[in-house]
C-alpha positions in Angstrom: 61.7 106.0 79.9 58.6 108.5 82.1 58.7 112.1 81.0 60.0 112.7 84.9 62.9 110.8 83.8 63.7 112.3 80.8 63.1 116.0 82.3 65.8 115.1 84.2 68.3 114.4 81.4 67.0 117.1 79.0 69.1 120.2 78.4 68.1 123.5 80.2 67.8 124.9 76.7 65.8 122.2 75.5 63.6 122.1 78.4 63.1 126.0 78.3 62.2 125.6 74.6 59.4 123.1 75.2 58.2 125.0 78.0 57.9 128.3 75.5 56.2 125.8 72.9 53.8 124.5 75.4 52.9 128.2 76.5 52.5 129.3 72.9 50.2 126.2 72.5 47.6 127.5 75.2 47.7 130.8 73.8 45.9 129.4 70.7 42.4 129.8 70.0 41.6 126.1 69.7 42.9 124.4 73.0 41.9 120.6 73.5 40.9 120.1 77.0 42.2 116.5 77.4 45.8 117.3 75.1 45.6 120.6 77.5 45.7 118.9 80.8 48.8 116.8 79.5 50.6 119.6 78.1 49.8 121.3 81.5 51.3 118.7 83.4 54.7 118.5 81.4 54.7 122.1 81.6 54.8 121.7 85.4 57.4 118.7 85.0 59.5 121.2 82.7 59.5 124.0 85.3 60.7 121.6 88.1 63.6 120.5 86.4 64.2 123.9 85.3 64.3 125.5 88.9 66.5 122.3 89.9 68.8 123.0 87.0 69.0 126.9 88.1 69.3 125.6 91.7 72.1 123.7 90.8 73.9 126.3 88.7 73.6 128.7 91.4 75.3 126.0 94.2 78.2 125.7 91.5 78.4 129.5 91.8 78.8 129.9 95.4 81.0 126.9 95.8 83.6 128.5 93.2 83.1 131.7 94.6 84.2 130.2 98.0 87.1 128.7 96.9 88.5 131.2 94.8 87.8 133.8 97.2 91.5 134.4 97.8 91.2 136.0 94.3 89.4 138.5 96.0 92.2 139.8 98.2 95.5 139.8 96.0 97.4 140.3 99.2 97.0 137.3 100.7 98.6 135.3 98.0 
């Protein structure tokens, strides 16, 4: 399974935690250039996945608000 496919199935919390871990790794004094490039790429993949998941949740919230908008106007019930 490729990293791109794995990132689609990773939970939001796990993706965020992994991205935090990569960020912390870059803050260390001994950063290996080759490993850094790989981690940077993975970080971008995770950031993209997190952004997509947030957009999905936002769309779901918008849909739910529209579906239940009649609850805002109790006289319409």
